[in-house]
C-alpha positions as CSV (number, residue, x, y, z in Angstrom):
1,X,0.0,0.0,0.0
2,X,3.0,2.2,0.0
3,X,2.6,5.4,-2.0
4,X,6.3,6.4,-2.3
5,X,9.6,4.9,-3.2
6,X,11.7,3.4,-0.4
7,X,13.8,5.7,1.6
8,X,17.6,5.6,1.9
9,X,19.5,7.2,4.8
10,X,22.4,8.8,2.9
11,X,24.5,11.8,4.1
12,X,24.2,15.2,2.4
13,X,26.6,18.1,2.6
14,X,24.3,21.2,2.2
15,X,24.9,24.2,-0.1
16,X,28.2,23.3,-1.8
17,X,29.0,25.9,-4.5
18,X,29.2,23.8,-7.6
19,X,27.5,24.2,-11.0
20,X,24.5,26.6,-10.6
21,X,24.7,26.4,-6.8
22,X,26.0,29.9,-6.6
23,X,22.6,31.3,-7.7
24,X,20.1,28.6,-6.6
25,X,19.1,28.7,-3.0
26,X,17.3,25.9,-1.2
27,X,15.4,26.5,2.0
28,X,13.9,24.0,4.4
29,X,10.4,24.9,5.3
30,X,9.2,25.5,8.8
31,X,6.4,23.0,8.6
32,X,8.9,20.1,8.5
33,X,8.9,17.7,11.5
34,X,9.4,13.9,12.0
35,X,6.5,13.2,9.6
36,X,6.8,13.0,5.8
37,X,6.1,16.0,3.6
38,X,6.3,15.6,-0.2
39,X,4.6,16.2,-3.5
40,X,3.9,19.9,-3.1
41,X,1.7,21.4,-5.9
42,X,0.8,25.1,-6.2
43,X,-2.7,25.9,-7.4
44,X,-3.4,29.7,-7.4
45,X,-2.9,30.8,-3.7
46,X,-3.0,27.3,-2.3
47,X,-0.4,24.6,-1.9
48,X,-1.3,20.9,-1.7
49,X,1.1,18.6,0.1
50,X,1.1,14.9,0.8
51,X,1.8,13.9,4.4
52,X,1.0,11.3,7.0
53,X,-2.4,10.7,8.4
54,X,-2.1,11.1,12.1
55,X,-3.8,10.2,15.3
56,X,-5.1,12.8,17.8
57,X,-1.7,12.6,19.5
58,X,0.1,13.5,16.3
59,X,1.5,10.0,15.6
60,X,1.6,8.6,12.1
61,X,-1.2,6.1,11.4
62,X,-0.1,2.7,10.0
63,X,-2.1,0.1,8.1
64,X,-2.3,-3.6,8.8
65,X,1.0,-4.1,6.9
66,X,2.8,-1.5,9.1
67,X,2.9,0.9,6.2
68,X,2.3,4.6,6.6
69,X,-1.1,6.0,5.5
70,X,-1.1,9.3,3.8
71,X,-3.5,12.2,3.1
72,X,-3.4,15.3,1.0
73,X,-3.4,18.6,2.9
74,X,-4.3,22.0,1.6
75,X,-2.1,24.9,2.8
76,X,-2.3,28.6,2.3
77,X,0.7,30.0,0.4
78,X,2.7,32.4,2.6
79,X,5.8,34.5,2.2
80,X,9.1,33.2,0.8
81,X,7.6,29.9,0.0
82,X,6.4,29.1,3.5
83,X,3.0,27.3,3.8
84,X,0.5,27.4,6.7
85,X,-2.9,26.5,8.0
86,X,-3.2,22.9,6.8
87,X,-6.6,21.4,6.1
88,X,-6.9,17.7,5.3
89,X,-8.8,16.8,2.1
90,X,-11.4,14.2,2.9
91,X,-12.3,11.4,0.5
92,X,-16.0,11.0,1.4
93,X,-16.6,8.0,-0.8
94,X,-16.3,4.5,0.7
95,X,-12.9,3.0,0.3
96,X,-9.3,3.4,1.2
97,X,-8.5,6.6,3.1
98,X,-5.0,6.6,1.6
99,X,-4.4,9.6,-0.7
100,X,-1.1,10.9,-2.0
101,X,0.9,12.5,-4.9
102,X,-1.7,14.5,-6.8
103,X,-1.8,16.8,-9.8
104,X,-4.4,19.6,-10.6
105,X,-5.9,21.3,-13.6
106,X,-4.9,24.9,-14.0
107,X,-8.4,26.1,-12.8
108,X,-8.2,23.9,-9.7
109,X,-11.4,22.1,-10.7
110,X,-9.9,18.6,-11.3
111,X,-7.5,16.6,-9.2
112,X,-5.8,13.3,-10.1
113,X,-4.2,11.5,-7.1
114,X,-2.7,8.2,-6.0
115,X,-4.7,5.8,-3.8
116,X,-5.4,2.1,-3.5
117,X,-7.7,-0.5,-5.0
118,X,-10.3,-1.8,-2.5
119,X,-9.7,-5.4,-3.6
120,X,-6.4,-7.3,-3.6
121,X,-4.5,-7.9,-6.8
122,X,-1.2,-9.6,-7.7
123,X,2.1,-8.2,-6.4
124,X,4.7,-9.6,-8.7
125,X,7.6,-8.2,-6.7
126,X,6.5,-9.8,-3.4
127,X,4.7,-12.8,-4.9
128,X,1.6,-12.1,-2.9
129,X,-1.8,-10.3,-3.1
130,X,-1.8,-6.7,-2.1
131,X,-4.0,-3.6,-2.5
132,X,-2.2,-2.2,-5.5
133,X,-2.0,1.5,-6.3
134,X,-4.3,3.3,-8.7
135,X,-5.1,6.8,-9.9
136,X,-8.4,8.5,-9.3
137,X,-9.9,11.7,-10.5
138,X,-12.1,14.1,-8.4
139,X,-13.9,17.3,-9.1
140,X,-14.1,20.4,-6.9
141,X,-17.5,21.9,-6.3
142,X,-17.9,25.1,-4.4
143,X,-19.6,24.4,-1.0
144,X,-19.1,20.7,-1.3
145,X,-15.4,20.2,-1.7
146,X,-13.9,17.3,-3.7
147,X,-16.6,15.0,-5.1
148,X,-17.2,12.5,-7.9
149,X,-14.2,10.3,-7.2
150,X,-13.6,8.1,-10.3
151,X,-11.0,5.5,-10.9
152,X,-9.3,5.9,-14.3
153,X,-10.4,3.1,-16.6
154,X,-6.9,1.7,-17.4
155,X,-6.0,1.0,-13.8
156,X,-5.7,-2.8,-13.7
157,X,-5.9,-4.1,-10.0
158,X,-3.0,-6.5,-10.7
159,X,-0.6,-3.6,-11.4
160,X,0.4,-0.3,-9.8
161,X,-0.5,3.1,-11.3
162,X,0.7,6.2,-9.4
163,X,2.2,9.7,-9.3
164,X,-0.1,11.5,-11.9
165,X,1.1,14.7,-13.6
166,X,-0.9,16.8,-16.0
167,X,0.7,18.6,-19.0
168,X,0.4,22.4,-18.9
169,X,-2.5,22.3,-21.3
170,X,-4.2,19.5,-19.4
171,X,-4.4,17.3,-22.6
172,X,-1.9,14.6,-21.4
173,X,-1.6,12.8,-18.1
174,X,1.8,11.3,-17.2
175,X,2.2,8.7,-14.5
176,X,4.3,5.7,-13.4
177,X,3.2,2.1,-13.6
178,X,4.6,-1.5,-13.5
179,X,2.5,-3.0,-16.3
180,X,3.8,-5.5,-18.8
181,X,6.7,-4.0,-20.8
182,X,8.0,-2.0,-17.8
183,X,11.8,-2.1,-17.9
184,X,12.5,-1.2,-14.3
185,X,10.4,-1.4,-11.1
186,X,8.3,1.4,-12.5
187,X,8.4,3.4,-15.7
188,X,6.8,6.6,-16.9
189,X,3.7,6.4,-19.1
190,X,1.2,8.8,-20.6
191,X,-2.4,8.9,-21.8
192,X,-4.3,11.6,-23.7
193,X,-7.1,13.4,-21.7
194,X,-10.3,14.8,-23.2
195,X,-12.4,17.1,-21.0
196,X,-11.1,15.2,-17.9
197,X,-13.7,12.5,-18.8
198,X,-12.2,10.2,-21.4
199,X,-8.7,8.8,-21.8
200,X,-6.7,7.4,-24.6
201,X,-4.3,4.5,-25.0
202,X,-1.6,4.0,-22.4
203,X,1.8,4.8,-24.0
204,X,5.2,4.1,-22.4
205,X,7.8,6.9,-22.8
206,X,10.9,5.9,-24.7
207,X,13.9,4.0,-23.5
208,X,15.9,7.3,-23.6
209,X,13.8,8.4,-20.7
210,X,13.0,5.2,-18.8
211,X,15.9,3.1,-17.5
212,X,16.3,-0.4,-16.1
213,X,15.9,1.1,-12.6
214,X,13.0,3.0,-11.0
215,X,11.4,6.2,-12.4
216,X,9.0,8.1,-10.1
217,X,7.4,11.5,-9.5
218,X,7.0,12.9,-13.0
219,X,6.1,16.6,-13.3
220,X,5.8,18.7,-16.5
221,X,6.7,22.4,-16.2
222,X,4.9,25.3,-18.0
223,X,7.6,25.2,-20.7
224,X,6.8,21.5,-21.3
225,X,9.9,20.0,-19.7
226,X,9.6,16.7,-17.9
227,X,11.1,16.4,-14.5
228,X,11.2,13.1,-12.7
229,X,13.2,11.1,-10.0
230,X,15.2,8.0,-10.6
231,X,17.8,5.8,-8.9
232,X,19.5,5.1,-12.2
233,X,23.3,4.6,-12.3
234,X,25.5,7.6,-12.5
235,X,23.4,9.8,-10.2
236,X,24.6,12.1,-7.4
237,X,22.8,10.2,-4.6
238,X,20.2,7.5,-3.9
239,X,17.4,9.1,-5.8
240,X,18.1,12.1,-8.1
241,X,15.9,14.5,-10.1
242,X,16.3,14.5,-13.9
243,X,15.0,16.8,-16.6
244,X,14.0,16.0,-20.2
245,X,12.8,18.6,-22.8
246,X,9.6,17.2,-24.3
247,X,9.9,19.8,-27.1
248,X,13.1,18.1,-28.3
249,X,13.0,16.2,-31.6
250,X,16.2,14.3,-30.6
251,X,14.9,10.9,-29.6
252,X,18.3,9.7,-28.4
253,X,18.9,12.6,-26.1
254,X,19.2,11.5,-22.5
255,X,17.6,13.2,-19.5
256,X,20.0,15.4,-17.5
257,X,20.6,15.3,-13.8
258,X,19.9,18.6,-12.0
259,X,23.0,20.0,-10.3
260,X,23.5,20.8,-6.6
261,X,21.9,22.1,-4.5
262,X,18.7,20.7,-6.1
263,X,20.2,17.2,-6.1
264,X,22.2,16.0,-3.2
265,X,23.9,12.8,-1.9
266,X,20.6,11.9,-0.3
267,X,17.2,11.1,-1.8
268,X,15.8,14.0,-3.9
269,X,12.4,13.7,-5.5
270,X,8.9,15.2,-6.0
271,X,10.2,18.3,-8.0
272,X,7.7,21.1,-8.7
273,X,8.5,24.3,-10.7
274,X,6.2,27.3,-10.6
275,X,5.1,29.0,-13.8
276,X,7.8,31.6,-13.3
277,X,10.3,28.8,-14.0
278,X,12.7,29.9,-11.3
279,X,11.0,29.0,-8.0
280,X,9.4,25.8,-6.7
281,X,9.5,22.9,-4.2
282,X,11.2,19.6,-3.8
283,X,11.3,16.9,-1.2
284,X,14.5,15.4,0.2
285,X,16.1,13.3,2.9
286,X,19.2,15.4,3.8
287,X,21.6,15.3,6.7
288,X,20.1,18.4,8.3
289,X,16.5,17.4,7.9
290,X,13.9,16.7,10.5
291,X,13.9,12.9,10.2
292,X,11.3,12.2,7.5
293,X,10.8,13.4,3.9
294,X,11.3,17.2,4.2
295,X,9.9,19.9,2.0
296,X,12.2,22.5,0.6
297,X,11.6,25.7,-1.3
298,X,14.1,26.9,-4.0
299,X,14.7,30.1,-5.8
300,X,17.0,31.2,-8.6
301,X,16.5,28.0,-10.7
302,X,17.9,28.0,-14.2
303,X,16.8,25.0,-16.3
304,X,19.6,25.5,-18.8
305,X,22.3,24.9,-16.2
306,X,21.5,21.3,-15.5
307,X,24.2,18.7,-15.7
């Protein structure tokens, strides 16, 4: 039932001046604590973040498999990237309470998010039956909140589908899956979207993007560049953030690793870039973190100085 990739405790030396690190600044947010905070997405004046579901005492809630359960929290956008006043999004329909890693239409009316099937399916990695991941779509109605939760039609209960990401024009949905033909533990796929009601054929992105390892957390920026995380060989740490220009006609061009301080020797993932293309959020497990997946805000980003 896990909604994220495994964590690795690797050391990180913060703010080394290499590559574009002289201009990019990365700041740890004040909301960080022992809980996980990841998958920040800005929609107008709100920021949606995935974090643990907690008991009244503030402890993380676990499921029957000792896995963390997550929810999506709506925050108000404050100054200098800080976020405040969290409010848990409630999934009113019957089913799993687990919600995580979402994407939103530009007008904030539609949300696609990761959750679980309510019936068990095959788990080929563990040779057992588990509640595999799927992607659902919800609509926002004023006065009612998020309603009309619908499972996307291609989500086979015997496979995992997760980490949705809409293209800037909302016509394409990117996500990860482990369906037949996947080269690593999970690869990045896409489908066409029509009016957020019908969906095209599932298409795997090329082998120049997907590797034999694990690809996760896709995100597409306003200038149509794909950012994602991977533990492929040659990275700077356990999980690194990569960029690929979807406008490129060079089908053999490889994704490039973002330089420090965006990437570190620890796990870096869940990259989000605001429409100004210079500020945004990422999640990381760094030496000076609070113990879980911490949320960071960055400024001064330059997409053309990736390595």
